[in-house]
C-alpha angles and dihedrals in degrees: 000000000000091000092053092046090051092047092047090052093044092051094051094045100038093046094042101043107014130261099266093048091059123076130195088256088061090052090048092051095047096042102037088227114134119247089241091056092043091055091046089055096038113020090189132030088236089064090053090050090049092050091047092053092045093052092044090050092056093049094043094052093045091053091048093048092049091050094048092045090064089075123077102191109084094219091049089052089059091051092043088072088069092046088054090049089054091054091048092049089054096053119115110264095019106165102170129268112338091212095050089047093049091046090052091053102037111007094102095048105031117059089184093056091043089053091052090051093049091048092052094048092046090051091050091049090049089052090054091046090055092050091047091051093047089053091052091241124145115273091235087073090068095073092045093051091045091055091047091052094044092047090050090051093052094044094046090049091053099040100034088226132127091211096093090066092055092045091049090047091054091050089048091050090053091049092049093048091048089061 
């Protein structure tokens, strides 16, 4: 229970304010978990960041998979990724991609956080590769779709707009149709 409370607090604070702006005292205050217990669970803040990103990755990928699975047509499943991104970008409190944000803050100094970010991005790319293969499209399309999605995430995080998802979807649609 204490671990989940700490992770819930960490997610809200790290995603909302940034990792470096949040101290363990902030996590204690938001979670109600004592500092002693927090440090028993996560001996270093970096381990809490790692656990936060890992848990968020699981939930993020599950939500994406559930959204895509609602579509039967394989090409529509590819494009549904961008529809899902648009919904995510429109959520209250959307602040961009948590992994890109964490990498920007800690990627150069924390190999563990950098590894979490790479793992998340590799898993997302693998998801796209699977959808591309199921649609009978050339594998080279995977990287192009990945860059469209990632660019949309960065742009939406900066602008606070859902429009990048629609623009990326249209570009993805043109790429899919061209093949």
